[in-house]
C-alpha positions as CSV (number, residue, x, y, z in Angstrom):
1,M,0.3,0.0,0.2
2,K,1.6,3.0,-0.8
3,Q,0.4,6.5,0.9
4,R,1.7,10.2,0.8
5,L,0.5,13.2,2.2
6,L,-0.1,16.0,-0.1
7,V,0.0,19.5,2.4
8,M,-1.5,22.7,0.1
9,N,-3.7,25.5,1.4
10,G,-3.6,24.7,5.3
11,Q,-5.2,21.2,4.3
12,R,-3.6,18.0,4.9
13,I,-4.4,15.1,2.7
14,V,-3.7,11.5,3.0
15,Q,-3.8,9.6,-0.2
16,E,-3.4,5.9,-1.5
17,E,-2.2,4.9,-4.4
18,I,-5.3,2.2,-6.1
19,E,-4.6,1.2,-9.6
20,G,-1.9,3.5,-10.4
21,A,-4.4,6.6,-9.4
22,W,-3.8,8.4,-6.1
23,A,-7.0,8.2,-4.3
24,N,-7.8,10.6,-1.3
25,Q,-8.5,8.8,2.3
26,K,-8.7,11.6,4.6
27,V,-8.8,15.2,4.7
28,D,-7.4,17.6,8.0
29,K,-5.8,20.4,9.0
30,A,-1.9,20.8,7.9
31,G,-1.0,22.7,11.2
32,A,2.8,23.7,11.7
33,L,3.7,21.1,8.1
34,K,5.1,22.7,5.3
35,P,3.4,22.2,2.4
36,G,4.5,19.9,-0.2
37,I,4.3,16.4,-1.4
38,Y,5.7,13.8,1.5
39,N,6.1,10.5,-0.3
40,I,5.8,8.7,3.2
41,Y,5.8,5.0,1.6
42,T,9.8,5.4,0.8
43,A,10.0,4.8,4.6
44,D,12.5,3.4,5.7
45,K,12.5,1.2,9.4
46,A,13.8,2.9,12.5
47,D,17.0,1.1,13.7
48,K,16.5,1.6,17.6
49,S,20.4,2.6,18.2
50,K,20.6,6.0,16.4
51,R,18.6,8.9,17.1
52,Y,16.4,10.8,14.5
53,D,15.8,14.5,14.5
54,G,13.1,15.9,12.5
55,V,9.9,17.1,11.7
56,V,6.9,14.3,12.5
57,V,4.6,14.6,9.2
58,H,2.4,11.6,10.3
59,T,0.8,9.0,12.3
60,D,-1.5,6.1,11.7
61,N,-2.7,3.6,13.5
62,N,0.6,1.4,13.3
63,N,3.5,4.0,12.5
64,V,4.9,7.1,12.9
65,Y,6.4,9.2,10.2
66,Q,9.3,11.7,10.5
67,Q,10.9,13.4,8.4
68,I,14.7,14.0,8.9
69,D,16.3,16.0,5.7
70,K,14.4,14.7,2.3
71,K,14.1,11.1,3.7
72,F,11.6,9.6,5.8
73,V,11.9,7.1,8.8
74,M,8.7,4.9,10.0
75,H,9.1,4.4,14.0
76,S,6.3,1.6,15.4
77,R,3.8,3.7,17.6
78,Q,3.7,0.4,19.9
79,D,6.9,1.8,21.3
80,F,5.4,5.2,22.2
81,D,3.6,6.2,25.2
82,T,1.9,9.5,23.8
83,V,2.3,10.0,19.9
84,P,4.2,13.2,19.2
85,I,2.2,15.8,17.5
86,I,2.3,16.2,13.7
87,G,4.2,19.1,12.3
88,S,6.1,19.0,15.3
89,A,10.3,18.8,15.2
90,K,11.5,16.1,17.3
91,S,14.1,14.0,18.8
92,I,13.6,10.4,19.0
93,S,15.7,7.9,20.1
94,Y,15.2,4.7,22.3
95,N,15.5,2.9,25.7
96,E,17.3,0.0,26.6
97,Q,13.7,-1.2,26.8
98,G,13.6,-0.3,23.0
99,K,10.5,2.2,24.1
100,A,11.0,5.6,22.3
101,V,12.1,8.6,24.1
102,V,10.8,12.0,22.5
103,S,12.4,15.0,23.3
104,A,12.3,18.4,21.4
105,E,14.7,19.0,18.5
106,A,17.8,20.7,19.5
107,V,18.4,23.9,17.7
108,K,20.9,23.7,14.9
109,L,22.8,26.8,14.6
110,S,23.8,27.4,10.9
111,R,25.3,30.7,9.3
112,G,22.4,32.8,8.1
113,R,22.7,36.5,5.8
114,S,23.9,39.0,8.1
115,R,23.0,42.4,6.7
């Protein structure tokens, strides 16, 4: 089952590919997500030995999808005590028991344009 998110005009549309065409499954508010197409079907399963910093783009009954740079990671929803809010930037790592530990993403300092 291929799924993607389409975010535009303040709406977040969950689409599923059926016989080669994208069909809308669910429409709700986009919240803090930036407009664009999010191909979450390309998500890789999370490696529990790593830490992932990025924006949570989608949750369903089984998984939590997080965007890291241009790629997507899929975390098992069962590993979370409380599921992160869609559109929030989070740092997700795993403890010794394999449970997800969610914290606010560390601010990345970069060189901006100076005036």
